[in-house]
Phi, psi and omega in degrees: 000135177232155178247131178207165181291153180220166181269168185301316187295312180295320180299306184297322179298324179284313185299313187297339181265353187269140181294340181266013181296152174204165181295338176294342180251016182273161176293330178297319178293321177299316180295325176298312181294328176294319178293331177281002180067032178274147174278135184203169171211152168262118185244142177239149174255128185236134171244112182051049179068008176259126180287121182241350180198157180204158177198146166274121185242125177265153181235071176288148181284138178237329175224162180305122180073002182235153184229167166254155175254114186245121174256099182288119184055042179208186354305148172278095191203155184274355176056039178269332180236072187294322177303314180289324176302313181296315179300317181297317179295314181298317180298321182285311187285339177294337179282352184242177181271047183265126178281316179203160177254137181233141176210156177218070187294147180279051176273123187281126178268311178218151172242143179234135177273192187292343176249021176064025170287134191258136169246124187256143177249096186299326181298333178287325174296323177295323177297316178302311181299318182290321176299316180296320178295335181261018171102357177283141177256120183272129179297324180125189184257063181291149181250354178252212178243054178282347181255177183298319178240158175298142175270341176244134173228159177240135181216159173255135167266113190293139177278197182280339180205165178295324180299320177290324178296324181299327180295336181276347183282150181289162178299318181294325178294314178299321179296316180292327174298316180295320179299314181298316180296320180295327180277010176076020180278126183228168180229146176225146173273131184238161179270176180296346177296338180256019181301321182299323178289322175300314181293327176299318180288326173300317184295330177303316179290319179301315180293319182296319182270356181056049177235158182266127178260188176288149174291158181303324182298330178299314181292325177297317178291325178300314179294323179296319187270325180268344175048239186289353178283348179264138171236134175250132179240140170236129177261134184219162174261123174271105187302316183296317179295316180299312181294321179297315179296321178293318179299316177298321179295317180297314180299319181294318180294320178298318180295319179295318180295320180297315179296319180293320179296320179295318179297319182291333180284342182251007181212169177294130182280109178267170181298323183297314180294320179298315180295321179297317179296319178299318180295317179295319180295319178298316179296321179296313179301317180296318180294321179296317178297320180295321179296320177298321181296335182293343180300332182280351181279152170283173177301321176225115182249115179285130185234345181200163180208159179210147174239128178239153174239128174255119181212137183059240186249022181215159170249137184242128172278097187283313182213144173213165178196159179210156173282113187296344177295341182246028182302323183295347180276359175053053185299328181296336182277001169250323183294308183294318175302325178297318178296318181296316179298320178295327178295323177294322179297328180271358180058044181276169181262325186229150164245118186253113178277002183060214197290144168227155181214157179054046186284350181261002185237099183295342181271352180285140180303333181281349185295328180299322178297317179297319183298320178298310182295316181297330181298339179275005180094200175086203187219151175257128182255131174254119181271169185289341174107191186259140182229139171248137173244103179299131176258321174239090190306318181295315179294329178295320177296320178296316179300314180297322178296316179296320180295320179296314180296322178296318180295317179298321179296317181296319178297315179297319180297320179293321178295320180295323179298317181294324179292325178293000000 
């Protein structure tokens, strides 16, 4: 087996037919990185002139004059002949200033259903063991995002129709969809002309979580390179619809209270009737207050946004964000159904919600994000994880040492901030 450079046409023809394909290995992603002025290559693995594997490989700098070779969600390869695979990579990268090769292939280790019942793929454990025996260093079975890519993702395998998909959703998800619709929450597909508003809503989430997102230029280049494969969604409150629904609700509650009062005047007032009237009165007061609050809304108030990429046989929710002041309006329960419905229109196989983390710990702050995604049905996939293959072992140790010291410095710096 040998590793060598390949052209776009041969590369794309191979990738699109392979079960491990992803948008991270697409020519559009390659073109995006080229526009970002990143160093890269399209590499193929050949056995007797037959192409058996391929990957888009990035070369970010890690030490002065030295780089790592990173295959994001790759190599796109079946991992059946790992000894020869390893030899081919080492032979190729030794000719370059590569310290180590890194990959995080989407090889499924375990699948989890909506109640976290596990289906195990023993052959994937065998792949991990064989990679390690051939010199690969396994990061481990992390449950967060300590690695370059998430090790857990959540996706839907699409049914025959949206109506059938709806049956797979949890009761709480269906309830939240209904709540959002009642509150006048709607979604619209927008063009790149409204990108600035989409990014504003993304930034709301970044600021709220105190995390750093992509720069605006990244999204501009994303739209340039993926073109019609990108969809932008904005979720908004339609004030008139919201007020109309509240008015109808108030009228209905008043009517129920009136009927109940009449019933109570002609019969013995029991505890059950009294409690029912109290509950209806409480709901009425709440609805009236909510109607007053709508005066502060614009006719159309944007509250959330999402960007998706459709590539090969799936749609991926790449980025989303919302104004946390409107959390009670349940924007994700309008946004995600829109993405799912659009996936049916494209006759896709999967809806990919991308990363989830800490799915086994209900007390973790990240668990809520997982719960929302899981509520739409589908399955959670656990991948085999991230692997490094040292090409220059001494420099790799130096790199690891620098990374350790940097992490220790960051921890110490964070402690000092808290003390201040």
